[in-house]
MARFI-231439 format. One line per field, with one value per residue: residue number from 1; residue in three letters; chain; x, y, z of N, C-alpha, C, O in turn. Coordinates in steps of 0.1 Angstrom, whole numbers. Example, Ala and Ser with C-alpha at 12.3 -4.5 7.8 and 13.67 -1.06 7.14 Angstrom:
2
num <- (1 2)
residu <- (ALA SER)
chaine <- (A A)
n.X <- (132 128)
n.Y <- (-57 -22)
n.Z <- (78 71)
ca.X <- (123 137)
ca.Y <- (-45 -11)
ca.Z <- (78 71)
c.X <- (132 129)
c.Y <- (-33 0)
c.Z <- (78 79)
o.X <- (142 134)
o.Y <- (-33 11)
o.Z <- (85 80)
***
This chain:
342
num <- (1 2 3 4 5 6 7 8 9 10 11 12 13 14 15 16 17 18 19 20 21 22 23 24 25 26 27 28 29 30 31 32 33 34 35 36 37 38 39 40 41 42 43 44 45 46 47 48 49 50 51 52 53 54 55 56 57 58 59 60 61 62 63 64 65 66 67 68 69 70 71 72 73 74 75 76 77 78 79 80 81 82 83 84 85 86 87 88 89 90 91 92 93 94 95 96 97 98 99 100 101 102 103 104 105 106 107 108 109 110 111 112 113 114 115 116 117 118 119 120 121 122 123 124 125 126 127 128 129 130 131 132 133 134 135 136 137 138 139 140 141 142 143 144 145 146 147 148 149 150 151 152 153 154 155 156 157 158 159 160 161 162 163 164 165 166 167 168 169 170 171 172 173 174 175 176 177 178 179 180 181 182 183 184 185 186 187 188 189 190 191 192 193 194 195 196 197 198 199 200 201 202 203 204 205 206 207 208 209 210 211 212 213 214 215 216 217 218 219 220 221 222 223 224 225 226 227 228 229 230 231 232 233 234 235 236 237 238 239 240 241 242 243 244 245 246 247 248 249 250 251 252 253 254 255 256 257 258 259 260 261 262 263 264 265 266 267 268 269 270 271 272 273 274 275 276 277 278 279 280 281 282 283 284 285 286 287 288 289 290 291 292 293 294 295 296 297 298 299 300 301 302 303 304 305 306 307 308 309 310 311 312 313 314 315 316 317 318 319 320 321 322 323 324 325 326 327 328 329 330 331 332 333 334 335 336 337 338 339 340 341 342)
residu <- (UNK UNK UNK UNK UNK UNK UNK UNK UNK UNK UNK UNK UNK UNK UNK UNK UNK UNK UNK UNK UNK UNK UNK UNK UNK UNK UNK UNK UNK UNK UNK UNK UNK UNK UNK UNK UNK UNK UNK UNK UNK UNK UNK UNK UNK UNK UNK UNK UNK UNK UNK UNK UNK UNK UNK UNK UNK UNK UNK UNK UNK UNK UNK UNK UNK UNK UNK UNK UNK UNK UNK UNK UNK UNK UNK UNK UNK UNK UNK UNK UNK UNK UNK UNK UNK UNK UNK UNK UNK UNK UNK UNK UNK UNK UNK UNK UNK UNK UNK UNK UNK UNK UNK UNK UNK UNK UNK UNK UNK UNK UNK UNK UNK UNK UNK UNK UNK UNK UNK UNK UNK UNK UNK UNK UNK UNK UNK UNK UNK UNK UNK UNK UNK UNK UNK UNK UNK UNK UNK UNK UNK UNK UNK UNK UNK UNK UNK UNK UNK UNK UNK UNK UNK UNK UNK UNK UNK UNK UNK UNK UNK UNK UNK UNK UNK UNK UNK UNK UNK UNK UNK UNK UNK UNK UNK UNK UNK UNK UNK UNK UNK UNK UNK UNK UNK UNK UNK UNK UNK UNK UNK UNK UNK UNK UNK UNK UNK UNK UNK UNK UNK UNK UNK UNK UNK UNK UNK UNK UNK UNK UNK UNK UNK UNK UNK UNK UNK UNK UNK UNK UNK UNK UNK UNK UNK UNK UNK UNK UNK UNK UNK UNK UNK UNK UNK UNK UNK UNK UNK UNK UNK UNK UNK UNK UNK UNK UNK UNK UNK UNK UNK UNK UNK UNK UNK UNK UNK UNK UNK UNK UNK UNK UNK UNK UNK UNK UNK UNK UNK UNK UNK UNK UNK UNK UNK UNK UNK UNK UNK UNK UNK UNK UNK UNK UNK UNK UNK UNK UNK UNK UNK UNK UNK UNK UNK UNK UNK UNK UNK UNK UNK UNK UNK UNK UNK UNK UNK UNK UNK UNK UNK UNK UNK UNK UNK UNK UNK UNK UNK UNK UNK UNK UNK UNK UNK UNK UNK UNK UNK UNK UNK UNK UNK UNK UNK UNK UNK UNK UNK UNK UNK UNK)
chaine <- (A A A A A A A A A A A A A A A A A A A A A A A A A A A A A A A A A A A A A A A A A A A A A A A A A A A A A A A A A A A A A A A A A A A A A A A A A A A A A A A A A A A A A A A A A A A A A A A A A A A A A A A A A A A A A A A A A A A A A A A A A A A A A A A A A A A A A A A A A A A A A A A A A A A A A A A A A A A A A A A A A A A A A A A A A A A A A A A A A A A A A A A A A A A A A A A A A A A A A A A A A A A A A A A A A A A A A A A A A A A A A A A A A A A A A A A A A A A A A A A A A A A A A A A A A A A A A A A A A A A A A A A A A A A A A A A A A A A A A A A A A A A A A A A A A A A A A A A A A A A A A A A A A A A A A A A A A A A A A A A A A A A A A A A A A A A A A A A A A A A A A A)
n.X <- (937 918 917 892 879 862 842 858 857 860 879 904 902 902 928 943 935 949 976 977 970 992 1012 1007 986 953 922 888 860 836 811 787 784 774 787 807 822 818 834 859 869 870 891 911 916 925 949 964 963 950 924 894 869 838 813 783 770 756 769 750 732 729 725 735 762 769 766 787 809 804 808 833 868 878 903 913 903 900 887 870 845 820 801 815 817 823 808 783 777 771 747 732 732 721 719 746 756 740 747 776 784 766 770 796 793 777 795 817 804 797 822 832 816 825 850 870 894 911 917 919 913 899 905 907 923 906 898 914 904 907 938 962 989 1013 1037 1012 1008 1001 993 980 953 919 891 862 849 827 799 808 836 831 819 841 857 841 839 865 867 848 861 884 871 862 885 894 875 880 909 919 915 931 939 943 944 942 950 943 957 955 944 956 962 967 966 996 991 969 944 928 914 904 870 847 812 790 796 830 842 867 900 918 905 886 902 913 889 882 903 898 875 850 841 839 856 879 869 885 887 891 917 932 945 970 994 1020 1010 985 965 949 968 977 984 992 989 1001 979 987 1009 995 979 999 1006 985 990 1013 1002 986 1006 1018 998 998 1022 1043 1046 1024 1003 1009 1003 977 955 967 977 982 994 990 1007 1027 1042 1046 1034 1013 1001 968 972 998 992 976 995 1013 998 991 1016 1020 999 1001 984 966 950 919 907 888 887 870 850 862 855 832 847 871 906 938 964 975 992 1010 1028 1046 1062 1059 1047 1068 1088 1075 1060 1076 1071 1070 1060 1067 1063 1063 1051 1049 1046 1022 1005 1010 1000 974 965 969 951 926 927 927 903 879 852 853 847 825 831 838)
n.Y <- (173 167 152 156 132 132 109 88 60 52 42 58 73 54 44 67 72 51 59 84 76 59 78 90 108 119 109 114 100 105 91 82 57 50 42 26 6 -2 -21 -16 3 -11 -27 -9 -2 -26 -30 -8 -10 9 29 48 73 68 81 74 92 118 144 161 163 187 191 168 170 193 183 165 183 197 177 166 174 190 199 201 193 167 164 140 130 123 118 99 87 90 83 78 103 117 106 112 141 162 149 146 173 183 166 167 194 208 193 200 228 227 215 234 256 248 243 269 281 268 277 263 261 248 230 202 194 169 168 165 153 157 183 195 191 187 187 205 199 176 170 177 208 226 252 251 258 255 233 212 180 166 162 152 161 188 194 191 212 234 233 238 265 276 273 289 314 314 316 341 358 355 354 338 311 281 263 234 221 190 175 146 120 89 67 36 1 -12 -16 -30 -52 -64 -61 -39 -22 -13 -14 -15 -8 -29 -30 -22 12 20 11 -8 -23 -35 -51 -69 -82 -95 -113 -130 -141 -129 -111 -113 -103 -77 -44 -24 8 23 20 34 57 84 71 49 22 26 27 44 65 69 84 65 61 48 40 42 59 82 86 92 117 132 133 148 172 180 184 206 226 229 241 269 289 289 308 328 320 312 296 265 245 212 188 153 128 104 114 99 81 53 29 14 -12 -16 -18 -41 -61 -60 -68 -94 -106 -105 -121 -144 -152 -151 -122 -116 -93 -69 -47 -16 11 44 63 91 121 111 112 111 110 115 128 137 167 165 181 204 195 180 199 217 203 182 157 127 102 69 43 18 6 -23 -29 -16 -33 -58 -53 -46 -70 -88 -79 -83 -111 -120 -111 -119 -111 -85 -64 -78 -104 -106)
n.Z <- (1147 1118 1085 1061 1040 1011 993 1000 1000 975 945 941 963 985 984 988 1015 1027 1023 1037 1063 1068 1070 1093 1095 1107 1097 1084 1069 1044 1024 1000 991 966 943 953 979 1013 1022 1012 1029 1053 1046 1043 1069 1078 1063 1072 1100 1115 1129 1119 1115 1098 1077 1063 1041 1020 1000 990 1010 1031 1058 1070 1063 1076 1103 1105 1104 1127 1146 1142 1143 1119 1097 1071 1037 1013 983 967 960 936 905 878 853 819 796 807 816 793 787 809 816 833 858 864 864 885 907 909 909 926 950 955 959 983 1000 1001 1011 1037 1047 1047 1066 1089 1091 1077 1054 1037 1009 987 955 934 903 867 837 816 815 797 772 737 733 713 712 727 753 778 794 825 819 795 771 783 780 775 765 772 795 821 821 819 843 860 851 855 883 890 881 898 923 919 918 944 959 949 960 987 1002 1022 1016 1008 981 961 929 914 885 872 852 837 860 872 883 917 953 967 984 973 984 981 953 920 915 895 889 871 835 829 825 821 807 819 841 824 807 827 835 811 810 833 825 829 810 774 754 746 736 713 706 677 654 637 643 644 656 669 667 658 677 705 726 759 792 816 851 882 908 935 933 925 948 966 956 965 992 992 982 1003 1022 1010 1012 1039 1043 1050 1031 1015 1015 998 974 965 944 934 907 895 872 875 864 844 824 802 774 767 744 737 728 737 764 764 756 777 798 790 791 819 830 815 795 764 753 742 717 699 671 670 657 660 690 694 703 713 715 698 711 745 770 801 811 838 852 869 892 902 907 925 943 950 940 921 897 904 898 873 840 840 867 873 859 871 897 893 882 903 922 908 905 931 938 922 918 926 955 962 966 993)
ca.X <- (930 916 914 880 880 849 843 869 856 862 891 915 900 907 943 948 933 960 988 976 971 1006 1021 1003 974 940 912 874 856 822 808 773 785 766 796 818 819 824 845 872 874 874 904 921 919 932 962 972 962 945 909 890 854 832 799 776 762 757 772 738 725 737 724 745 776 770 768 801 818 802 813 847 878 883 913 915 894 903 873 870 832 814 799 827 817 822 797 770 775 765 733 725 739 715 723 761 757 734 754 790 785 758 777 808 789 773 807 824 796 798 836 834 809 833 864 879 896 922 910 925 902 902 901 909 929 895 896 922 896 915 950 968 1002 1017 1030 1002 1011 990 989 973 939 910 878 858 842 816 794 817 847 827 817 854 862 832 843 878 864 841 872 892 863 861 898 895 867 885 923 922 914 943 933 951 937 951 945 948 956 947 948 955 969 960 976 1004 985 958 932 920 916 893 859 836 799 787 807 839 844 882 907 925 895 880 912 914 877 883 913 892 863 837 838 844 868 881 867 895 880 900 931 937 951 984 1002 1029 1003 971 955 950 979 973 993 987 996 997 970 994 1016 984 976 1011 1005 975 997 1022 994 982 1018 1020 989 1002 1035 1043 1046 1012 994 1012 1001 963 951 977 972 993 992 996 1009 1040 1049 1049 1022 1013 989 959 978 1009 986 972 1006 1019 989 992 1028 1019 990 1004 973 963 938 911 902 883 887 857 852 866 844 832 854 884 918 949 975 973 1001 1012 1041 1044 1074 1056 1045 1081 1095 1068 1055 1086 1064 1071 1054 1079 1059 1063 1040 1047 1041 1008 998 1011 992 960 961 968 938 915 929 923 889 873 840 855 844 814 837 841)
ca.Y <- (179 156 155 149 126 129 98 81 46 49 36 66 77 44 43 79 70 43 67 94 69 54 89 96 118 115 111 111 97 106 85 77 43 48 36 21 -4 0 -31 -10 10 -21 -32 2 -4 -39 -27 2 -12 22 32 62 74 68 86 71 104 124 158 169 164 197 189 157 175 202 175 160 194 200 166 163 185 190 210 202 184 162 162 130 126 128 108 99 79 99 79 80 118 121 102 118 154 169 142 149 187 185 159 171 208 211 187 208 240 225 212 246 265 243 245 283 284 263 282 253 267 241 221 196 190 158 172 155 158 160 197 200 189 181 195 205 193 169 168 187 216 232 265 249 262 245 231 198 174 159 167 149 170 201 196 193 225 244 233 245 279 280 274 301 325 314 322 355 365 353 349 328 298 274 253 227 214 180 170 132 114 76 59 21 -5 -15 -17 -42 -63 -71 -61 -28 -19 -7 -23 -8 -15 -32 -31 -11 23 22 1 -19 -33 -42 -61 -80 -90 -104 -124 -140 -147 -122 -105 -122 -98 -62 -35 -14 18 30 15 42 70 86 66 38 10 30 28 56 66 76 85 56 63 39 47 46 72 92 88 99 130 139 136 160 184 184 190 219 235 232 248 283 298 287 319 337 313 311 283 259 234 203 175 140 118 99 121 90 75 39 27 4 -25 -18 -23 -55 -69 -60 -77 -107 -110 -107 -131 -156 -156 -142 -114 -114 -80 -66 -33 -10 24 55 69 105 129 105 118 101 110 124 125 149 172 165 188 214 187 176 211 224 193 171 144 121 89 60 29 16 -1 -37 -29 -13 -44 -68 -50 -48 -84 -94 -75 -90 -126 -123 -106 -120 -103 -72 -64 -87 -116 -105)
ca.Z <- (1135 1108 1071 1057 1026 1005 984 1005 998 961 940 944 977 995 983 995 1029 1032 1023 1047 1076 1070 1073 1106 1095 1112 1086 1085 1055 1040 1011 1000 986 953 933 960 989 1026 1024 1009 1041 1062 1042 1046 1084 1079 1058 1080 1114 1121 1128 1116 1115 1085 1077 1051 1039 1007 1001 987 1023 1038 1073 1073 1062 1088 1115 1105 1107 1141 1155 1140 1143 1105 1094 1056 1029 1000 977 956 957 924 895 871 840 808 787 814 817 781 787 821 819 844 870 866 868 898 918 911 912 938 961 958 965 996 1008 1003 1020 1051 1051 1050 1078 1100 1089 1072 1041 1030 1000 976 946 925 890 857 824 807 814 785 759 727 732 700 713 739 766 782 806 833 813 782 771 789 775 778 754 777 807 832 820 821 858 866 847 862 897 890 880 911 933 916 922 958 964 946 970 1001 1001 1032 1011 1002 972 951 919 909 873 870 838 837 871 871 894 929 964 966 991 966 992 976 939 912 914 888 888 857 825 832 816 820 800 827 846 813 803 837 835 800 814 842 818 831 797 763 747 748 725 711 698 668 651 626 648 640 667 665 663 654 688 713 735 772 803 827 863 893 918 947 930 926 962 972 951 974 1005 989 981 1017 1028 1004 1018 1053 1043 1054 1019 1006 1015 987 961 961 938 927 898 891 865 881 853 844 813 791 769 763 736 741 725 747 777 762 755 790 807 785 796 833 833 808 787 753 756 730 715 685 668 668 652 670 697 693 713 717 708 695 721 756 782 809 815 853 858 879 904 906 912 936 953 952 936 908 896 904 894 859 834 845 881 872 854 881 909 888 880 916 928 901 907 945 940 909 917 934 969 964 971 1007)
c.X <- (930 914 902 882 866 851 855 869 858 876 903 914 905 922 949 946 945 973 988 977 986 1016 1016 992 962 930 898 869 841 821 794 772 777 774 809 813 825 835 859 878 877 888 915 925 928 947 970 972 957 930 906 875 849 817 793 766 765 760 760 729 732 737 734 759 779 773 782 811 816 809 828 856 885 892 914 905 901 890 874 855 826 811 810 828 814 810 784 767 768 750 725 732 734 719 738 763 752 743 768 791 778 765 789 804 784 786 815 817 797 813 838 828 817 847 874 882 908 915 919 914 907 897 906 916 919 893 904 915 905 928 957 982 1003 1032 1021 1007 999 985 982 959 930 897 874 849 830 811 803 829 843 824 830 859 854 836 856 876 857 852 881 884 862 874 898 886 872 899 928 922 928 938 943 942 946 944 951 947 949 951 946 962 961 971 983 999 975 945 923 924 904 882 847 823 795 799 817 840 859 889 911 915 888 889 912 901 876 892 906 879 850 832 845 856 868 877 878 889 890 913 937 942 965 993 1010 1021 988 961 958 961 975 984 987 995 991 989 977 1003 1006 981 987 1011 995 982 1007 1014 989 994 1021 1011 993 1015 1033 1041 1033 1004 997 1008 987 959 962 972 984 987 998 995 1023 1049 1052 1036 1023 1000 980 966 991 1004 982 984 1013 1011 990 1005 1027 1010 992 993 971 950 931 906 897 883 873 860 855 853 844 839 868 895 929 959 973 983 1006 1026 1040 1055 1071 1053 1058 1088 1088 1063 1065 1080 1068 1065 1066 1076 1057 1051 1038 1042 1027 1000 998 1001 977 956 960 955 926 915 924 908 882 860 841 852 832 818 838 829)
c.Y <- (168 161 148 145 124 119 89 65 42 44 45 71 67 43 56 78 62 51 78 87 64 65 96 106 111 118 108 110 99 100 80 62 40 41 30 11 -1 -10 -26 -3 1 -26 -22 1 -16 -36 -18 -1 0 23 46 61 75 72 82 82 109 139 167 171 174 195 178 162 185 194 170 171 198 189 164 176 186 202 212 192 180 157 153 128 132 116 110 92 89 96 81 95 123 118 108 131 161 163 145 163 189 179 165 185 212 205 195 222 238 223 225 256 261 245 260 287 279 267 272 256 261 230 215 190 180 162 162 162 161 175 203 198 181 190 194 198 185 171 180 194 222 245 263 254 251 245 217 193 166 165 165 159 184 204 198 207 236 245 240 260 284 282 286 313 326 320 337 364 365 346 340 314 293 262 247 219 203 174 156 129 100 67 44 15 -7 -15 -30 -54 -71 -70 -49 -25 -13 -17 -16 -16 -17 -33 -19 -1 24 9 -11 -28 -41 -54 -73 -88 -99 -116 -134 -145 -140 -115 -113 -117 -83 -55 -25 -4 26 23 22 56 72 84 54 26 13 31 40 55 74 75 77 58 54 46 50 58 84 96 96 114 139 142 148 173 189 190 204 229 239 239 263 293 298 300 329 332 312 297 277 247 225 191 163 130 113 107 111 83 61 37 16 -10 -27 -23 -38 -64 -71 -69 -91 -114 -114 -119 -144 -161 -146 -135 -111 -99 -79 -51 -28 4 34 60 84 112 123 111 108 99 120 119 138 154 174 173 198 207 183 187 216 215 183 158 140 107 79 46 28 7 -16 -38 -26 -25 -56 -66 -51 -62 -92 -91 -83 -105 -129 -119 -107 -112 -90 -74 -74 -101 -117 -111)
c.Z <- (1125 1094 1067 1042 1021 994 987 1003 984 958 945 959 987 995 990 1010 1035 1033 1034 1061 1079 1073 1086 1107 1101 1100 1091 1071 1054 1026 1011 995 973 943 940 971 1002 1029 1021 1021 1052 1059 1044 1060 1086 1074 1067 1095 1122 1119 1124 1115 1100 1086 1063 1048 1025 1009 997 1000 1032 1053 1078 1073 1073 1101 1116 1109 1122 1151 1154 1139 1129 1103 1078 1050 1016 994 964 951 944 914 884 857 828 800 794 815 805 781 798 825 832 858 874 871 882 909 920 915 925 951 965 964 980 1005 1011 1012 1034 1056 1055 1063 1090 1099 1086 1057 1034 1022 989 968 936 911 879 844 814 805 802 772 749 725 718 700 726 741 770 795 813 827 799 783 776 782 779 767 759 790 820 832 823 836 864 863 854 877 899 890 893 922 931 921 937 964 961 955 984 1000 1012 1027 1005 994 963 942 913 897 870 855 840 848 868 882 906 940 963 973 984 973 987 962 933 910 908 888 874 848 827 821 812 814 809 834 835 808 814 837 822 803 823 837 821 819 786 756 749 735 724 701 689 666 639 631 644 652 662 660 659 665 697 723 747 782 814 840 874 903 931 945 930 940 969 968 960 988 1003 988 994 1024 1023 1010 1032 1054 1046 1042 1011 1005 1004 974 956 956 930 919 894 883 873 870 853 833 802 787 765 754 742 739 733 760 776 762 769 799 803 790 811 837 826 799 775 756 743 729 700 683 665 662 663 677 696 705 717 709 706 706 732 767 788 808 830 860 869 892 910 913 924 947 958 949 922 908 895 899 879 854 839 859 882 869 864 892 905 887 894 923 921 904 922 947 927 907 925 948 972 968 986 1015)
o.X <- (939 910 901 886 859 860 861 879 859 884 912 924 912 928 960 955 950 980 998 985 991 1026 1021 990 960 931 895 872 833 828 790 762 773 769 820 801 837 843 869 890 887 896 926 937 937 956 982 981 959 925 915 868 855 810 798 754 775 754 759 720 741 747 740 767 790 782 787 820 826 814 834 851 897 889 916 900 906 884 877 853 827 818 815 838 803 801 774 755 761 742 713 737 742 722 741 770 758 746 772 799 784 766 792 811 788 787 818 823 799 815 844 833 817 856 885 873 914 908 925 906 917 885 908 914 922 887 903 920 910 928 957 987 995 1039 1024 1010 989 973 980 953 932 891 882 842 823 819 805 832 850 826 831 864 859 837 858 882 860 851 885 890 862 873 903 889 869 900 939 928 935 933 951 934 957 933 962 939 937 961 935 968 949 983 977 1002 972 935 911 936 895 884 837 823 796 810 812 839 863 884 908 917 884 885 911 902 870 889 908 873 839 820 855 865 858 882 880 887 897 920 946 942 972 999 1007 1025 980 950 970 963 970 993 978 1008 979 993 973 1005 1010 980 984 1015 997 979 1007 1019 989 993 1026 1015 991 1019 1022 1036 1032 998 988 1009 984 960 967 964 995 977 1009 985 1031 1061 1060 1027 1034 989 985 965 994 1010 984 983 1017 1016 990 1005 1032 1014 986 992 975 940 936 902 901 880 865 871 852 842 855 837 875 893 929 961 969 981 1006 1036 1033 1057 1078 1058 1060 1094 1096 1062 1064 1084 1068 1065 1074 1085 1050 1043 1027 1034 1019 990 988 994 969 945 951 948 918 905 917 902 879 857 831 855 830 810 838 829)
o.Y <- (160 173 136 153 115 119 83 59 30 43 40 72 71 41 55 83 65 51 80 93 65 63 107 112 99 129 100 117 94 104 74 56 28 34 31 9 3 -7 -30 -4 3 -29 -25 2 -16 -41 -21 4 1 19 55 51 82 67 86 81 105 145 179 179 170 198 180 158 185 198 169 168 203 193 160 186 182 214 224 183 188 149 158 125 144 106 121 91 94 104 86 99 133 125 110 133 166 170 147 166 196 185 169 189 219 212 196 226 247 229 228 263 269 249 263 294 285 261 272 255 267 221 223 182 182 161 150 173 166 179 215 203 171 199 183 193 187 173 191 188 223 249 273 255 239 255 210 201 160 172 173 165 191 215 206 214 245 256 248 268 295 292 292 322 337 328 345 375 373 334 336 305 301 253 254 211 207 168 155 134 100 60 40 22 -4 -15 -40 -65 -82 -76 -50 -26 -9 -28 -12 -28 -8 -36 -8 -4 30 -2 -23 -40 -53 -65 -84 -100 -109 -127 -146 -154 -145 -113 -118 -124 -77 -58 -18 -7 35 21 17 65 62 93 49 19 4 36 45 44 86 66 82 57 52 57 60 66 94 108 104 122 151 153 157 183 201 200 213 240 250 243 268 304 305 302 336 339 312 288 284 239 230 185 164 124 119 107 115 81 57 42 9 -19 -38 -32 -46 -75 -82 -77 -100 -126 -124 -127 -155 -173 -134 -141 -105 -93 -86 -43 -35 9 31 60 90 107 130 116 98 88 131 109 148 146 183 172 199 211 183 186 220 219 177 148 148 100 80 38 35 3 -20 -47 -31 -28 -62 -75 -55 -66 -100 -100 -88 -111 -139 -124 -96 -107 -85 -85 -77 -108 -128 -112)
o.Z <- (1123 1092 1068 1034 1026 986 979 1005 981 967 952 965 997 1006 996 1017 1045 1043 1041 1069 1090 1079 1089 1117 1099 1095 1101 1062 1063 1017 1021 994 971 934 934 972 1002 1037 1027 1024 1059 1068 1046 1064 1094 1081 1069 1102 1134 1109 1126 1114 1092 1095 1053 1053 1019 1017 1001 1000 1040 1060 1088 1082 1079 1109 1127 1117 1128 1161 1164 1136 1128 1106 1074 1056 1009 999 953 939 942 915 882 851 828 797 788 815 806 776 797 836 840 867 886 880 890 919 931 924 933 961 977 974 988 1016 1023 1020 1043 1067 1065 1071 1101 1106 1091 1049 1025 1028 982 973 929 908 883 842 803 795 799 762 752 717 712 690 735 731 766 805 806 829 793 794 775 777 785 761 750 797 828 843 830 841 873 872 859 883 909 898 897 930 941 927 943 974 969 958 992 998 1012 1034 999 1000 956 947 908 898 866 847 843 847 863 891 906 938 959 969 987 969 990 958 940 905 915 888 866 852 828 809 802 816 806 832 838 806 810 840 823 800 821 843 817 817 788 753 754 724 734 689 695 676 633 623 640 658 651 651 658 662 697 729 746 781 821 839 876 907 937 954 936 944 978 975 962 994 1012 992 997 1031 1030 1013 1036 1065 1043 1044 1001 994 999 964 944 964 921 924 890 886 878 867 861 834 793 795 759 758 751 748 737 766 785 769 773 807 811 794 816 845 829 796 776 761 734 738 691 692 658 663 675 671 695 717 724 697 713 711 730 773 781 805 835 872 879 903 922 924 934 958 968 956 913 919 886 898 873 861 842 862 890 875 867 897 913 891 895 929 928 906 924 957 921 896 930 954 983 973 992 1027)
***
């Protein structure tokens, strides 16, 4: 029996493939490669020494998804596939709603038809909107401040409704905080197309000279140094969280639980300037940055309470800030142009 990984060639997907294969799971990957590279999957095979089948297909193509389920012995699904840039979602809301929600509906419909009802969904801390207090617990009120976040929230609600209609479904919602880092080998990592949306790849591209300086949005927040504070989590810790979620679904007691939700974060916040200083230390270079006005929708401080994941999944984030920076820098140094270097 195999686990289908949608969006498995992406940043978090590829690292999760490594962790699953290293633990003896059989996987099948579907990815349309719109924001990823097949080279990441070639390197997953290189790192693990294990083979798996890859389908270059889109979840919006129902016939293609049907064919995968007919050909493969799928038991569970980890659903990463989706458009994910917050800024772009504001500019192209219809594209985000159509792609992320319709793709999920197609996937769930085909899963239901083939009696595959085990699902781990890649959600996001954006579903908490602007929380009034930190750390953020799973029972906090939900809202979203941009179309990307709203697609995650809507899909969570769809999956809740799916379970309420059919209690055979076993669903885990994983709400990520801020993934950073790369595999220790330096062979797979974050490879954004164009100018990065996320802080860490932006920093590393400034260091290697692809970008001139870092834009720091806001230096007047009510934080120790005035810059925004976020919960940064190593991508391998995040990948290990997915393994724990799959193991939870396969456990005997899951049938009594329905839909389970977990924060995946460290429970500690670091500011933008904390990250800049840590990277400067790792790479031995000064990192140029300029302060810019706050961006609409940004909040001062956001970090998780990950205690539920520790208690119920047996999962904790074990990699610290310096390791996150070291691994990100190794990836960027070995792959100045990302997978295009291959």
